[in-house]
MMTF fields as JSON, N, C-alpha, C and O atoms, coordinates in Angstrom:
{
  "mmtfVersion": "1.0.0",
  "mmtfProducer": "UNKNOWN",
  "numBonds": 327,
  "numAtoms": 328,
  "numGroups": 82,
  "numChains": 1,
  "numModels": 1,
  "chainsPerModel": [1],
  "groupsPerChain": [82],
  "chainIdList": ["A"],
  "bondAtomList": [4, 2, 8, 6, 12, 10, 16, 14, 20, 18, 24, 22, 28, 26, 32, 30, 36, 34, 40, 38, 44, 42, 48, 46, 52, 50, 56, 54, 60, 58, 64, 62, 68, 66, 72, 70, 76, 74, 80, 78, 84, 82, 88, 86, 92, 90, 96, 94, 100, 98, 104, 102, 108, 106, 112, 110, 116, 114, 120, 118, 124, 122, 128, 126, 132, 130, 136, 134, 140, 138, 144, 142, 148, 146, 152, 150, 156, 154, 160, 158, 164, 162, 168, 166, 172, 170, 176, 174, 180, 178, 184, 182, 188, 186, 192, 190, 196, 194, 200, 198, 204, 202, 208, 206, 212, 210, 216, 214, 220, 218, 224, 222, 228, 226, 232, 230, 236, 234, 240, 238, 244, 242, 248, 246, 252, 250, 256, 254, 260, 258, 264, 262, 268, 266, 272, 270, 276, 274, 280, 278, 284, 282, 288, 286, 292, 290, 296, 294, 300, 298, 304, 302, 308, 306, 312, 310, 316, 314, 320, 318, 324, 322],
  "bondOrderList": [1, 1, 1, 1, 1, 1, 1, 1, 1, 1, 1, 1, 1, 1, 1, 1, 1, 1, 1, 1, 1, 1, 1, 1, 1, 1, 1, 1, 1, 1, 1, 1, 1, 1, 1, 1, 1, 1, 1, 1, 1, 1, 1, 1, 1, 1, 1, 1, 1, 1, 1, 1, 1, 1, 1, 1, 1, 1, 1, 1, 1, 1, 1, 1, 1, 1, 1, 1, 1, 1, 1, 1, 1, 1, 1, 1, 1, 1, 1, 1, 1],
  "groupList": [{"groupName": "UNK", "atomNameList": ["N", "CA", "C", "O"], "elementList": ["N", "C", "C", "O"], "formalChargeList": [0, 0, 0, 0], "bondAtomList": [1, 0, 2, 1, 3, 2], "bondOrderList": [1, 1, 2], "singleLetterCode": "X", "chemCompType": "L-PEPTIDE LINKING"}],
  "groupTypeList": [0, 0, 0, 0, 0, 0, 0, 0, 0, 0, 0, 0, 0, 0, 0, 0, 0, 0, 0, 0, 0, 0, 0, 0, 0, 0, 0, 0, 0, 0, 0, 0, 0, 0, 0, 0, 0, 0, 0, 0, 0, 0, 0, 0, 0, 0, 0, 0, 0, 0, 0, 0, 0, 0, 0, 0, 0, 0, 0, 0, 0, 0, 0, 0, 0, 0, 0, 0, 0, 0, 0, 0, 0, 0, 0, 0, 0, 0, 0, 0, 0, 0],
  "groupIdList": [1, 2, 3, 4, 5, 6, 7, 8, 9, 10, 11, 12, 13, 14, 15, 16, 17, 18, 19, 20, 21, 22, 23, 24, 25, 26, 27, 28, 29, 30, 31, 32, 33, 34, 35, 36, 37, 38, 39, 40, 41, 42, 43, 44, 45, 46, 47, 48, 49, 50, 51, 52, 53, 54, 55, 56, 57, 58, 59, 60, 61, 62, 63, 64, 65, 66, 67, 68, 69, 70, 71, 72, 73, 74, 75, 76, 77, 78, 79, 80, 81, 82],
  "secStructList": [7, 2, 2, 2, 2, 2, 2, 2, 2, 2, 2, 2, 6, 6, 6, 1, 7, 3, 3, 3, 3, 3, 3, 7, 1, 1, 1, 1, 6, 6, 7, 3, 3, 3, 3, 3, 7, 7, 1, 1, 2, 2, 2, 2, 2, 2, 2, 2, 2, 2, 2, 2, 2, 6, 1, 7, 1, 1, 7, 7, 7, 1, 7, 7, 7, 1, 7, 7, 7, 7, 7, 7, 7, 7, 7, 7, 6, 6, 7, 6, 6, 7],
  "xCoordList": [7.83, 7.976, 6.861, 6.287, 6.565, 5.528, 4.164, 3.373, 3.883, 2.609, 2.523, 1.487, 3.592, 3.613, 3.445, 2.702, 4.121, 3.987, 2.58, 2.006, 2.023, 0.672, -0.356, -1.301, -0.171, -1.092, -0.851, -1.797, 0.391, 0.747, 0.652, 0.463, 0.777, 0.823, -0.448, -0.312, -1.66, -2.819, -2.795, -3.163, -2.377, -2.265, -1.171, -1.332, -0.064, 1.063, 0.727, 1.209, -0.109, -0.484, -1.395, -1.643, -1.89, -2.661, -1.758, -2.236, -0.454, 0.508, 1.117, 1.325, 1.407, 1.923, 1.725, 1.767, 1.508, 1.232, 2.459, 3.577, 2.22, 3.245, 3.173, 2.161, 4.235, 4.245, 4.6, 4.103, 5.473, 5.902, 6.488, 7.02, 6.38, 6.946, 7.161, 6.234, 8.377, 8.643, 9.79, 10.564, 9.864, 10.969, 11.667, 11.111, 12.876, 13.639, 13.402, 13.258, 13.365, 13.325, 14.554, 14.924, 15.181, 16.396, 17.463, 17.149, 18.711, 19.794, 20.022, 20.095, 20.135, 20.362, 19.121, 18.08, 19.232, 18.086, 17.824, 18.697, 16.607, 16.181, 16.268, 16.55, 16.025, 16.038, 14.595, 13.712, 14.364, 13.026, 13.114, 13.892, 12.321, 12.368, 10.989, 9.976, 10.956, 9.691, 9.936, 10.953, 8.994, 9.12, 7.904, 6.762, 8.169, 7.111, 7.145, 8.203, 5.994, 5.885, 5.897, 5.12, 6.797, 6.893, 6.998, 7.465, 6.572, 6.673, 8.121, 8.533, 8.893, 10.305, 10.978, 10.333, 12.257, 12.979, 12.476, 12.526, 11.996, 11.428, 10.139, 9.903, 9.312, 8.074, 8.397, 7.712, 9.434, 9.865, 10.26, 9.833, 11.059, 11.495, 10.307, 10.211, 9.4, 8.217, 7.345, 6.924, 7.071, 6.201, 6.865, 6.201, 8.149, 8.845, 8.82, 8.608, 9.034, 8.972, 7.567, 7.401, 6.568, 5.18, 4.785, 4.044, 5.271, 4.896, 5.423, 4.848, 6.487, 7.087, 6.43, 6.626, 5.662, 5.089, 4.206, 4.309, 3.352, 2.422, 3.005, 2.337, 4.244, 4.867, 4.389, 4.742, 3.582, 3.076, 4.017, 3.908, 4.936, 5.83, 7.249, 7.454, 8.225, 8.117, 7.51, 7.598, 6.891, 6.256, 7.27, 8.395, 6.872, 7.748, 7.462, 6.408, 8.414, 8.229, 9.244, 9.174, 10.185, 11.238, 12.417, 13.434, 12.284, 13.354, 13.994, 13.3, 15.3, 16.024, 16.886, 17.495, 16.946, 17.795, 19.274, 19.713, 20.02, 21.471, 22.07, 23.063, 21.451, 21.927, 20.726, 19.701, 20.854, 19.763, 20.324, 21.384, 19.605, 19.972, 18.779, 17.636, 19.032, 17.991, 18.372, 19.534, 17.384, 17.613, 16.461, 15.304, 16.768, 15.743, 15.729, 16.729, 14.6, 14.475, 13.472, 12.471, 13.735, 12.828, 12.17, 12.869, 10.823, 10.149, 10.394, 10.542, 10.432, 10.591, 9.372, 8.317, 9.512, 8.423, 7.147, 6.061, 7.248, 6.086, 5.496, 4.494, 6.088, 5.651, 4.324, 4.095, 3.445, 2.197, 2.439, 1.52, 3.653, 3.978, 4.292, 4.471, 4.36, 4.627, 3.412, 3.445],
  "yCoordList": [7.942, 6.827, 6.803, 5.751, 7.952, 7.994, 7.602, 6.964, 7.974, 7.593, 6.079, 5.485, 5.455, 4.003, 3.297, 2.32, 3.776, 3.178, 3.379, 2.465, 4.569, 4.842, 3.871, 3.488, 3.482, 2.524, 1.093, 0.312, 0.738, -0.64, -1.006, -2.176, -0.036, -0.332, -1.032, -1.975, -0.641, -1.348, -2.858, -3.639, -3.269, -4.694, -5.365, -6.499, -4.669, -5.218, -5.349, -6.255, -4.431, -4.475, -5.652, -5.925, -6.343, -7.562, -8.654, -9.601, -8.524, -9.507, -9.118, -9.976, -7.826, -7.317, -5.81, -5.162, -5.243, -3.809, -2.931, -3.279, -1.798, -0.76, 0.107, 0.767, 0.112, 0.871, 2.326, 3.202, 2.601, 3.973, 4.06, 3.086, 5.252, 5.491, 6.99, 7.769, 7.407, 8.833, 9.083, 8.187, 10.328, 10.798, 11.927, 12.498, 12.246, 13.293, 14.651, 14.762, 15.666, 17.045, 17.805, 18.827, 17.307, 17.911, 16.829, 15.64, 17.243, 16.264, 15.547, 16.175, 14.231, 13.426, 13.478, 12.918, 14.144, 14.288, 13.013, 12.156, 12.907, 11.764, 10.449, 9.401, 10.515, 9.318, 8.869, 9.685, 7.586, 7.012, 5.866, 4.932, 5.932, 4.936, 4.308, 5.009, 2.989, 2.301, 1.225, 0.532, 1.085, 0.163, -0.756, -0.3, -2.054, -3.066, -3.885, -4.051, -4.396, -5.188, -6.68, -7.138, -7.422, -8.873, -9.505, -8.86, -10.752, -11.455, -11.77, -11.66, -12.163, -12.496, -12.522, -12.232, -12.863, -12.835, -13.897, -13.685, -15.03, -16.045, -15.543, -15.774, -14.857, -14.271, -13.229, -13.15, -12.434, -11.422, -12.08, -11.637, -13.114, -13.807, -14.387, -14.237, -15.048, -15.658, -14.608, -14.798, -13.512, -12.466, -11.744, -11.44, -11.465, -10.804, -11.691, -11.196, -12.991, -13.914, -13.944, -13.904, -14.015, -14.053, -12.761, -12.8, -11.628, -10.336, -10.179, -9.43, -10.862, -10.749, -11.658, -11.455, -12.648, -13.639, -13.045, -13.452, -12.107, -11.552, -10.467, -10.003, -10.053, -9.002, -7.602, -6.636, -7.486, -6.171, -5.485, -4.282, -6.254, -5.705, -6.136, -7.297, -5.286, -3.874, -3.079, -3.496, -1.931, -1.11, -0.688, -0.306, -0.759, -0.373, 1.081, 1.4, 1.945, 3.376, 3.914, 5.078, 3.067, 3.534, 4.141, 4.478, 4.28, 4.83, 3.672, 2.895, 3.557, 2.489, 3.083, 4.135, 2.425, 2.95, 2.852, 1.911, 3.827, 3.81, 2.962, 2.258, 3.049, 2.336, 1.874, 2.554, 0.722, 0.19, -0.369, -0.994, -0.142, -0.701, -1.448, -1.038, -2.531, -3.277, -3.382, -3.611, -3.213, -3.348, -4.128, -3.912, -5.027, -5.723, -5.093, -5.133, -4.513, -3.814, -4.544, -5.063, -4.585, -5.224, -4.121, -3.295, -4.085, -3.012, -3.114, -4.202, -1.956, -1.888, -2.505, -2.643, -2.872, -3.536, -2.716, -3.285, -1.373, -0.506, -0.16, 0.552, -0.641, -0.302, -0.958, -2.11, -0.255, -0.862, -1.901, -2.634, -1.972, -2.957, -4.336, -5.293, -4.445, -5.747, -6.601, -7.725],
  "zCoordList": [-2.3, -1.416, -0.367, -0.088, 0.202, 1.233, 0.673, 1.367, -0.561, -1.176, -1.339, -1.043, -1.804, -1.97, -0.632, -0.535, 0.388, 1.714, 2.262, 2.855, 2.066, 2.558, 1.998, 2.688, 0.764, 0.138, 0.612, 0.706, 0.909, 1.226, 2.707, 3.038, 3.59, 5.025, 5.537, 6.318, 5.155, 5.694, 5.429, 6.307, 4.26, 3.97, 4.779, 5.228, 4.964, 5.723, 7.203, 7.882, 7.696, 9.119, 9.446, 10.621, 8.451, 8.715, 9.273, 9.897, 9.049, 9.539, 10.88, 11.737, 11.07, 12.346, 12.368, 11.322, 13.565, 13.646, 13.419, 13.798, 12.797, 12.644, 13.894, 14.132, 14.695, 15.95, 15.726, 16.433, 14.73, 14.469, 13.073, 12.538, 12.492, 11.167, 11.036, 11.259, 10.675, 10.522, 9.548, 9.21, 9.116, 8.283, 9.025, 9.963, 8.607, 9.288, 8.641, 7.424, 9.472, 8.998, 9.475, 8.896, 10.526, 11.087, 11.189, 11.222, 11.236, 11.36, 10.047, 8.991, 10.115, 8.911, 8.021, 8.367, 6.883, 5.989, 5.211, 5.072, 4.709, 3.904, 4.664, 4.084, 5.954, 6.783, 6.97, 7.234, 6.834, 6.976, 7.971, 7.778, 9.031, 10.097, 10.234, 10.24, 10.343, 10.615, 11.651, 11.612, 12.587, 13.712, 13.706, 13.762, 13.637, 13.607, 14.887, 15.495, 15.296, 16.519, 16.159, 15.322, 16.81, 16.649, 18.035, 18.974, 18.171, 19.452, 19.794, 20.949, 18.781, 18.965, 17.594, 16.586, 17.544, 16.273, 15.291, 14.079, 15.796, 14.906, 14.256, 13.07, 15.038, 14.522, 13.452, 12.433, 13.682, 12.711, 11.39, 10.324, 11.454, 10.237, 9.488, 8.27, 10.199, 9.577, 8.9, 7.758, 9.584, 9.043, 7.881, 6.89, 7.98, 6.86, 5.611, 4.504, 5.787, 4.645, 4.051, 2.832, 4.911, 4.447, 3.731, 2.749, 4.214, 3.626, 2.203, 1.413, 1.873, 0.537, -0.496, -1.695, -0.07, -0.98, -2.07, -3.227, -1.735, -2.716, -3.603, -4.527, -3.339, -4.128, -3.777, -4.453, -2.719, -2.306, -1.319, -1.082, -0.747, 0.268, -0.026, -0.382, 0.1, 0.431, -0.717, -1.872, -0.412, -1.45, -2.515, -2.194, -3.752, -4.86, -5.237, -5.787, -4.931, -5.186, -6.193, -6.587, -6.608, -7.49, -6.741, -7.348, -5.422, -4.585, -3.828, -3.172, -3.917, -3.233, -2.126, -2.319, -0.966, 0.102, -0.244, -0.906, 0.209, 0.06, 1.181, 0.992, 2.327, 3.515, 4.32, 4.368, 4.949, 5.754, 7.05, 7.058, 8.151, 9.453, 10.005, 9.802, 10.694, 11.393, 12.855, 13.191, 13.723, 15.159, 15.756, 15.394, 16.661, 17.431, 18.815, 19.532, 19.189, 20.47, 21.348, 20.855, 22.628, 23.579, 24.391, 24.979, 24.438, 25.176, 26.683, 27.239, 27.313, 28.768, 29.446, 28.826, 30.706, 31.427, 31.492, 31.604, 31.423, 31.513, 30.136, 30.062, 29.072, 27.723, 27.367, 27.736, 26.66, 26.195, 25.095, 24.73, 24.568, 23.529, 24.101, 23.347, 25.399, 26.049, 26.042, 26.541]
}
């Protein structure tokens, strides 16, 4: 999975930046987290739809998630993501 993502992320970042991406080594194993930057929820919907058009996103690795969570977070006033 990480190899497939490593190849696909540069193309996906042309639409919006990847702020963070990590896997777990402690606690809940086999957890994969990725955080993308969007202006607002409408921007997120537009970019996610656009990213799927070419069939390059999400990366196809043969591994499917058992569970998925989505969260919309607003950066604090001092965050460089503002």
